[in-house]
N, C-alpha and C positions, 0 to 999 in steps of 0.2 A: 413436702418433707417427709410425710408418711408414706410408708412401702405401699406400692400401689395393689401388692399382692393381698392385703387386707382388707382393701377394699373390694376385691373379687371376691374374697371369703364372705365379708358381710352381705354380699349380693348373693351367693349361695344359702347363706342362712334366711335371707329374706324369702327367696322364691323357690328353693327346695331342691332344684335339679341343677346341673352344671350345664345344660344348654339353655336355660333361662337365664341363670347368670351371664353366660357368655353373651347372651343377646344383648342385655342392659348393660354390659361393660365393653359393646364392640369388640370382642374377641372371637375366636372360633371356641367350640368345644374343647378340641384337643389343646389349644394354647390355654385355657382354662387349667383343664388336668395338669398339664406340665409345670404351671404355675405352683400348684397345691401341693404336687410331688417335692418340687423343688423345697417349698418353705418348710413342709412337714420335715424332708432331710436336713435343712438347715437346723430346725428346732430341736429335733430328734425325738418327734412325739408323731403320733398316728392323728391325723385331723379330720377325715373323711372314711366312712365305712360305707362300703355299697348296701343297699337295701332294694332289690329287683331292679327298676329303672331310675330309681332316685338315689340319693345320698343321704348319710346321716352324719350330723355333727358329732365328734366325740365330745368327751368332758374336757379335752386339752382345748380342743377347738372353742368350746363355750368360753374358757378361761381368758384364752387369746384374744376373742371377741370383746370380753368385757374390758381387756386392757387396751384395745384398737379404741373402744368408743372413748375411754379416757384420754388416750393420745389425741384422738382427732379434735375432741373439743378443748382441751389444752393447747393446741396449735391455733385454733381459731381465737381462743381468748390471747394469745402471744400476740397475733396479728392486729387484734383490736387495741392490744395495749401499746404496740408499737407505732400505731397512728397517732398517739398522741404527742409523738417525737417530731411529726411532719407538720412544717407550718404552711401555710397558703391555703387557697381554697381547696374545696373536695373535688378531687378529680379521680381518674381511674374509671371503672365499669361498673355497672350493678344490673344484674339479669334477672328477670321475673319470670314467672311460671304461673299460667292461671287456666281455669277450665273456661268454656265458652262463654258464659254469662259474665264472669267476673273479667274476663279478657275483653269483653265487648263493652262493659259498662264502669266498672269500678277501676279498673287498672290503668286504663286510659287516662283518666282526670288524675289519677296520681302521677302519672309522668309528666303532665302539663306542669303540674305542681313542683317536681324535681328539676325539670328545665328552668322553670323560672327561679328557683332558688339556687340551684348548683348548675348553671350553664356549661362547665366543663366535665360534668358528670355525663359518660355515655350510658346510657339506659337502654335495655332491649328487653322485648316481650316476646314470650313464647307460650303459644296454647297447647295445653296438655290436658290429659285424664289425669284426676288425682292420685292414683297408684304409680302412673309414671311419672309425675311430677316429683313423688320420694324418691324414685332411682336417680332422677336428674340432680335432686340435692346431694345424695349420698356419692354421686361421682363428680361434683363439683360444677357441673354445668349451668346450673342455675343457683343464684342466691338466696332467692324468696320465692315461696310457693303459696298460692292462693289457691285452698282445696275445699271440697265439700267433704264433711266426716261421714265414711261410708265403710262399712265393714272390713273392705280390702286394704285401707291404708293402715300404717303402722298405729297403734294405740298411743293415746296421748302420753303414757307411761314410757314408751321406748327413749331409751337415754341417748339416741344419737340423735333425736332430733328436739326442736322446742316447738311446740304447737300453741297458739293461742286464739281465742275466738275474736271473731272479726265482724261478723253480723250474722243475723238469724232470719231467713227469707220464708215467708209462707209460700205456699202452694195453692194455686187456685184451680178449679175445675173447667175445663175447657170442653164445651158442646158445640153442636152445629146450630144452625138457625132454627131447624123444625123439631129439635127435641122437645121433650115434654118440661123441662125445667129451664128453658130458655130464657124466659122472663123473671125467672127468679133472683132477689138480691142476694141471696146466700143459700148454701146447701149443705146438707150433711153428708159426709162421705158415704155412709150405708146407703144411700138414696140411689147412688149409682153401681152399687154391688153387682145388678145384674146386667148392667151394659157390657158390651165387648169393650175391649180396652185397647190403647195405643200405647205401647211404652218403647223403650230404649232396646238395644242389643243386649242380650244376657250377660251379665259380668260387667257390663258399664255401670259407671256411677249413677245415671238418669235411671237405668232400670232396678238398681239397688233401691233407690230411693223412693219409687213408685210403689214396688214390693213391700218395702217396710211399712209405706203411709197406708195401705190398704189393709196390711197384716194387723196393724194397730186398731183400725177400725172394724177388725172383725171379719175380714174375708179374704179371699184368695182372687186377683183380678182374672177374668176370662180374657186372655190376651189372643186378639185378633190381627195385630200387625206389629211389626218391629220398626220404628221410625228413630233415628238419632239426631235428625236436623229438625228444628222448628217449623221450618217451610214444609216439609213433608207431613209431620204430624198434623199440623193445622189444616192443610190440604184434605187428609183423610177425616178429619174431624168434620169440615165444613160440609163434605159431603155425605153424612151420616153412617160412616162406617165405624165410629167408636166414639169415645170420650179419652180425655187425658187429663194430667195434672200438669200443669205449667207453673213454673217459678215465678213470683210477682215481678222480676226484673227482666224477664226474658220479653225480648220484642218479639212480636208475631209479623208476618206479612201482611199488609192490609187488603190484598188482592183475596183473601179466604174470608169467608164470611164465617166467623166463630163468635160464641159467647163465653166471656171468661167470668165466672161466679166465683165468688170469694167462699172458702168453706167455712161454716159454722161449727166449730168443736164444742166440745172434745170428743176425739182427739183432733187437734188441729196439726194436719201436716205441714212439715218445717223441715227446710233445709238449713244445716248449721254450717257454715263457712269461717274455716279457720285461716291463719297466716302459719307457716311452718319454714323453719330455718335449720341449718345445722346447728348442733349443740354448740355454745360456746362462742357462735359467731354473730349474736343478735346486737353486740356493742360495737363491731365493726363499723365506721362512720358511714359507709355507703349503704350499709344494710340498715343501720339504725334511721337514717333519712329515708329509706324506703318504706320501712313499717311504719314511720309515723306519717309519712304521704298517705300510706293506705286509711290508716287509722284516722285522719283529717277528712278525708274524703267521705268517709262512712259517716263520721260524726256530723259533717255539714250537709252534705247531700242525700244521706239515707238514716237521718237521726232515728226514726222508728225503727229500723231494722237493727241498727247499731247497739240501742238499749236492748232491745230483745235478745243480744247475744250474751250481755252482762253475765248470766248466769250459766252460759254454756262452757 
């Protein structure tokens, strides 16, 4: 019901270039340019101004985006209100997105609960990085995203989305069996400041998380290797190539001999996990059921982590 060109304009605002917006909207850059030119002609305003290889949104475009956000939220609320007029069991589809650990630990349990309570509801899970999850939400490709709070996701104040704390997960130090701290029950993060570090690919959520944790502890990690899979990281740590930070819920392969040591803070490195939905959509029955299932799983299976998110 909402003009798809407004979704494209929102993508340009989030990503800053026509090329990036085209990628997330599954269009060609020329198609995006043509759509924006047509929209500008229809509205008789200038929407985009070229600035080098990027574009800048005009004041008119910002005004249009404000109205587009309100229209999108109103349409989501309308669908929620209309659902009250439908009788019978909850049917239709619900699409969830989650980063690796949430997709492996939290989301599947929520899916089991939904299957038991609403057998006619079709539920689909999609693994994705947090920043990508917001693109999927905005495009209407997923309904609920479970994301890590990192600098590259929209701020909690972004009116296009509703974000709420789900759980707060401590990070543990991972060392090899020959490491001097391997027999410790706890370790302060500055104690491994001089070690080589194994982190994720630059720009990824895990890389940002580790960098922020080390910076908060007063040092920059000396990066020796990049690994996005826990299997790869654990293999390197086990063989003495460096140390790493791993989330408490992350399952490590048993074939790699490593030692997982809780961090004694402060600062206590923690990743804050949120649920995100499109603004106005939280009361749609399927989405409300999905959010309730996620909260139930965290409250019953991860009570300490769920309590830790209460102030997040």
